[in-house]
C-alpha positions as CSV (number, residue, x, y, z in Angstrom):
1,M,6.1,-5.0,-7.9
2,E,8.9,-6.0,-10.2
3,E,9.3,-3.7,-13.2
4,T,8.5,-5.3,-16.6
5,V,11.7,-5.7,-18.7
6,H,11.4,-4.5,-22.3
7,R,13.0,-6.7,-24.9
8,A,13.8,-6.2,-28.6
9,G,15.9,-8.1,-31.1
10,L,16.4,-9.4,-34.6
11,I,15.0,-12.8,-35.6
12,A,16.0,-14.5,-38.9
13,V,13.4,-16.7,-40.4
14,V,15.2,-19.2,-42.6
15,G,14.7,-22.5,-44.4
16,R,14.6,-24.1,-47.8
17,P,12.2,-22.7,-50.5
18,N,8.5,-23.2,-50.0
19,V,8.3,-24.2,-46.3
20,G,6.1,-21.3,-45.3
21,K,8.6,-18.7,-44.1
22,S,6.8,-15.6,-45.5
23,T,3.4,-16.9,-44.4
24,L,4.7,-17.3,-40.9
25,M,6.3,-13.9,-40.8
26,N,3.1,-12.2,-42.1
27,A,1.2,-14.0,-39.3
28,L,3.6,-12.9,-36.7
29,V,3.6,-9.3,-37.9
30,G,-0.1,-9.2,-38.4
31,A,0.1,-7.7,-42.0
32,K,1.0,-9.0,-45.4
33,I,4.4,-7.5,-46.0
34,S,6.1,-10.5,-47.6
35,I,4.6,-12.1,-50.7
36,T,3.6,-15.8,-50.7
37,A,3.1,-18.4,-53.5
38,D,3.6,-22.1,-54.0
39,K,6.6,-21.5,-56.2
40,P,10.4,-21.3,-55.8
41,Q,12.0,-17.9,-55.4
42,T,8.8,-16.2,-54.1
43,T,10.9,-14.3,-51.6
44,R,14.1,-12.9,-53.3
45,H,15.0,-10.0,-50.9
46,R,15.7,-9.8,-47.2
47,I,12.6,-8.1,-45.8
48,L,12.1,-6.8,-42.2
49,G,8.8,-7.2,-40.5
50,V,8.2,-5.5,-37.2
51,R,5.9,-6.6,-34.5
52,T,5.6,-4.3,-31.5
53,D,4.0,-5.5,-28.3
54,A,3.7,-3.7,-25.0
55,D,6.8,-5.3,-23.5
56,A,8.8,-6.4,-26.6
57,Q,9.6,-5.6,-30.2
58,F,10.3,-8.4,-32.6
59,V,12.2,-7.5,-35.8
60,F,11.7,-10.5,-38.2
61,V,14.1,-10.9,-41.1
62,D,12.3,-12.9,-43.8
63,T,15.1,-14.4,-46.0
64,P,15.0,-16.0,-49.4
65,G,14.9,-19.8,-49.5
66,Y,18.5,-21.0,-49.6
67,Q,19.2,-22.0,-53.2
68,T,21.0,-25.2,-53.9
69,R,20.0,-26.0,-57.5
70,H,20.3,-22.8,-59.6
71,K,23.6,-20.8,-59.9
72,S,22.6,-17.5,-61.6
73,G,23.7,-14.1,-60.3
74,L,20.2,-13.8,-58.8
75,N,20.6,-17.0,-56.8
76,R,24.0,-16.0,-55.5
77,A,22.5,-12.6,-54.4
78,M,19.7,-14.5,-52.6
79,N,22.1,-16.8,-50.8
80,R,24.2,-13.8,-49.7
81,A,21.0,-12.4,-48.1
82,V,20.5,-15.6,-46.1
83,T,24.1,-15.9,-44.8
84,Q,24.3,-12.1,-44.0
85,A,21.0,-12.3,-42.0
86,L,22.4,-15.2,-39.9
87,S,25.4,-13.2,-38.9
88,E,23.4,-10.3,-37.5
89,V,20.5,-11.7,-35.5
90,D,19.7,-12.6,-31.9
91,V,17.5,-15.6,-32.6
92,I,17.0,-17.9,-35.6
93,V,13.7,-19.5,-36.6
94,W,14.5,-22.4,-38.8
95,V,11.4,-23.7,-40.6
96,Q,10.8,-27.2,-41.9
97,E,7.7,-28.7,-43.5
98,A,6.1,-31.4,-41.4
99,G,6.8,-34.9,-42.8
100,R,9.4,-33.7,-45.4
101,F,13.0,-33.4,-44.3
102,T,15.2,-33.1,-47.4
103,Q,18.8,-32.6,-48.3
104,A,18.1,-28.9,-48.8
105,D,16.8,-28.7,-45.2
106,A,20.1,-30.3,-44.1
107,Q,22.1,-27.8,-46.1
108,V,20.3,-24.8,-44.4
109,L,20.8,-26.4,-41.0
110,A,24.5,-26.7,-41.6
111,L,24.7,-22.9,-42.2
112,L,23.3,-22.0,-38.7
113,P,25.9,-20.6,-36.3
114,E,26.3,-22.3,-33.0
115,S,26.4,-19.0,-31.1
116,V,22.8,-18.1,-31.9
117,P,19.8,-19.9,-30.3
118,V,17.7,-21.7,-32.9
119,I,14.0,-22.3,-32.6
120,A,12.9,-25.1,-34.9
121,V,9.4,-24.7,-36.4
122,L,7.7,-27.7,-37.8
123,N,5.2,-26.1,-40.1
124,K,2.1,-27.4,-41.9
125,V,1.3,-29.9,-39.2
126,D,-2.4,-29.5,-40.1
127,Q,-1.6,-31.1,-43.5
128,M,-0.1,-34.3,-42.0
129,A,-2.1,-37.3,-43.2
130,D,-1.2,-39.4,-40.2
131,K,-1.1,-37.2,-37.0
132,T,0.4,-40.2,-35.0
133,Q,3.7,-39.5,-36.9
134,L,4.0,-36.1,-35.2
135,L,5.7,-37.2,-32.0
136,P,8.2,-39.5,-33.8
137,E,9.0,-36.7,-36.2
138,L,9.6,-34.3,-33.3
139,E,11.9,-36.8,-31.7
140,R,13.9,-37.2,-35.0
141,L,14.1,-33.4,-35.3
142,S,15.5,-33.1,-31.8
143,Q,18.4,-35.3,-32.8
144,R,19.4,-33.2,-35.8
145,C,20.5,-30.1,-33.9
146,D,20.7,-28.7,-30.4
147,F,17.6,-26.5,-30.8
148,A,16.6,-24.1,-28.1
149,E,12.9,-25.1,-28.7
150,I,10.9,-27.2,-31.2
151,V,7.5,-25.8,-32.1
152,P,5.0,-27.7,-34.2
153,L,2.4,-25.3,-35.8
154,T,0.4,-24.1,-38.7
155,A,1.8,-20.7,-40.1
156,R,-1.7,-19.5,-41.1
157,S,-3.0,-19.9,-37.6
158,A,-3.1,-16.6,-35.6
159,A,-3.2,-18.6,-32.4
160,D,0.0,-20.5,-33.4
161,A,1.7,-17.2,-34.3
162,E,0.9,-15.8,-30.8
163,R,2.2,-19.0,-29.2
164,L,5.5,-18.7,-31.2
165,A,5.9,-15.0,-30.3
166,A,5.6,-16.0,-26.6
167,I,8.3,-18.6,-27.0
168,L,10.6,-16.2,-28.8
169,R,10.3,-13.3,-26.4
170,P,12.6,-14.7,-23.6
171,H,15.4,-15.1,-26.2
172,L,15.4,-11.4,-27.1
173,P,17.9,-9.2,-25.3
174,E,16.8,-6.5,-23.0
175,S,16.5,-3.4,-25.1
176,P,14.3,-0.4,-26.0
177,P,12.4,-0.6,-29.3
178,Y,14.4,-0.2,-32.5
179,Y,11.4,1.2,-34.5
180,D,8.4,3.4,-33.9
181,E,5.4,1.4,-32.7
182,D,3.5,1.9,-36.0
183,T,6.3,0.6,-38.2
184,L,5.6,-2.7,-39.9
185,T,8.5,-3.0,-42.4
186,D,11.7,-1.2,-43.5
187,R,10.7,-1.5,-47.2
188,S,9.2,1.3,-49.2
189,S,5.7,1.4,-50.6
190,R,7.2,1.3,-54.1
191,F,9.0,-1.9,-53.2
192,L,5.9,-3.5,-51.7
193,A,3.9,-2.6,-54.8
194,A,6.4,-4.4,-57.1
195,E,6.3,-7.4,-54.8
196,I,2.5,-7.6,-54.9
197,V,2.5,-7.6,-58.7
198,R,5.2,-10.3,-58.8
199,E,3.1,-12.4,-56.4
200,K,0.1,-12.3,-58.7
201,V,2.3,-13.3,-61.7
202,F,3.6,-16.2,-59.6
203,R,0.1,-17.3,-58.7
204,L,-1.6,-16.9,-62.1
205,T,1.1,-18.3,-64.5
206,G,2.6,-21.7,-65.0
207,D,5.5,-23.3,-63.3
208,E,8.1,-22.3,-65.8
209,V,7.4,-18.5,-66.0
210,P,8.0,-17.2,-62.5
211,Y,11.7,-18.1,-62.2
212,G,12.4,-15.7,-65.1
213,V,10.1,-12.9,-63.9
214,A,10.8,-9.6,-62.1
215,V,8.8,-6.5,-61.6
216,E,10.0,-2.9,-61.9
217,I,7.9,0.1,-60.9
218,E,8.3,2.9,-63.4
219,Q,5.6,5.2,-62.0
220,F,4.7,5.8,-58.4
221,E,2.8,9.0,-57.8
222,Q,0.3,10.1,-55.2
223,E,-2.4,12.7,-56.1
224,P,-3.7,15.3,-53.6
225,S,-6.8,13.1,-53.2
226,G,-4.6,10.3,-51.9
227,L,-5.0,8.1,-54.9
228,Y,-1.8,6.3,-56.1
229,R,-1.0,6.1,-59.8
230,I,1.4,3.1,-60.2
231,G,3.0,1.8,-63.4
232,A,4.5,-1.7,-63.2
233,V,6.7,-3.4,-65.8
234,I,6.7,-7.2,-65.7
235,L,10.1,-8.3,-67.0
236,V,10.4,-11.8,-68.5
237,D,13.6,-13.6,-69.5
238,R,12.3,-15.2,-72.7
239,D,10.2,-14.2,-75.7
240,A,7.9,-17.2,-75.1
241,H,7.0,-16.0,-71.7
242,K,5.5,-12.7,-72.8
243,P,2.3,-14.2,-74.3
244,I,1.9,-16.5,-71.2
245,V,1.9,-13.5,-68.9
246,L,-0.4,-11.5,-71.2
247,G,-2.9,-14.4,-71.7
248,N,-5.5,-14.7,-74.4
249,G,-6.6,-11.3,-75.5
250,G,-4.7,-9.8,-72.5
251,E,-7.0,-11.6,-70.1
252,R,-4.3,-12.8,-67.7
253,I,-2.4,-9.5,-67.3
254,K,-5.8,-7.8,-66.6
255,R,-6.4,-10.3,-63.8
256,I,-2.9,-9.8,-62.5
257,A,-3.4,-6.0,-62.4
258,S,-6.9,-6.3,-60.8
259,E,-5.8,-8.7,-58.0
260,A,-2.7,-6.7,-57.3
261,R,-4.7,-3.4,-57.2
262,Q,-7.0,-4.9,-54.6
263,D,-4.1,-6.0,-52.4
264,M,-2.4,-2.6,-52.7
265,E,-5.6,-0.9,-51.7
266,K,-5.8,-3.0,-48.5
267,L,-2.1,-2.4,-47.7
268,F,-1.9,1.3,-48.5
269,D,-5.5,2.1,-47.4
270,T,-6.2,4.3,-50.4
271,K,-7.5,4.0,-54.0
272,I,-5.0,2.7,-56.6
273,F,-4.8,3.2,-60.3
274,L,-2.5,0.4,-61.6
275,S,-1.2,-0.1,-65.1
276,C,0.8,-3.2,-65.9
277,W,2.7,-4.2,-69.1
278,V,5.2,-6.8,-70.1
279,K,8.8,-6.5,-71.5
280,V,11.3,-9.1,-72.5
281,K,14.7,-8.6,-70.8
282,S,16.8,-11.6,-71.7
283,G,19.6,-12.4,-69.2
284,W,18.5,-10.0,-66.5
285,M,19.2,-12.7,-63.8
286,D,22.9,-12.5,-64.6
287,S,23.1,-8.8,-65.2
288,A,24.8,-7.0,-62.3
289,A,23.2,-3.7,-63.4
290,M,19.7,-5.1,-63.6
291,L,20.1,-6.9,-60.2
292,K,21.2,-3.7,-58.6
293,R,18.3,-1.8,-60.1
294,L,15.9,-4.4,-58.7
295,G,17.5,-4.2,-55.2
296,H,19.8,-7.2,-55.3
297,E,23.1,-5.8,-54.1
């Protein structure tokens, strides 16, 4: 019998903001390692997610949505993360929302190197009001770029994630695994805790607040019992944002902490004691020192 070839490689997941890149990567990896929310700038860092099968290891690079509107230091750092990821990978997964091709989508497509195979993913097909438009849209998409494959799917579907993994596998080079089989991400527990808190802020506050929000972990300690004691500072850019995050009588920040704690307990598989508070840090998005502290090199 022919010996099974093992494959391993880097796969960049790219696209404009809010097309479902992080949701898709979480489904492919089988764990929530990249936060999701229906807001711009949900993903701000380059995050590796690792999926290990018997005959292949997929190292997904979840990138920030490419920013075309805002020009802060934070946005420049996010765009650098996208362009750097494109230069280092074996395969690119470019994600577009079904029924909505925009100028921002075209700008991301223009960044893709010709030397790397590109799998086009048409996401959120389950939300298309008129399913008869799917085939014409796939035809239009095929004319935009010389894609290696075009895959319509729903990122939240486990079956669709398995189908995409099978399509990606032949595009990976023959290689032994890069990571141990139990590795899910290259990010630290401290980083993941900060991201979980930030996700809850995104989900539980209004449209204006998240753009100027960051989370910094000031305490991260594990007791002999296994319990984590975590202290998270929610940084806001404007004085007016602090009461919004706090909520009436502190109700909203209590809910942020409660929901974040529950997600952390699932991810870390242990009890969590989480404290959250809010500080105003005007101009942090253009502060090189603050961006470095928050992991934006």
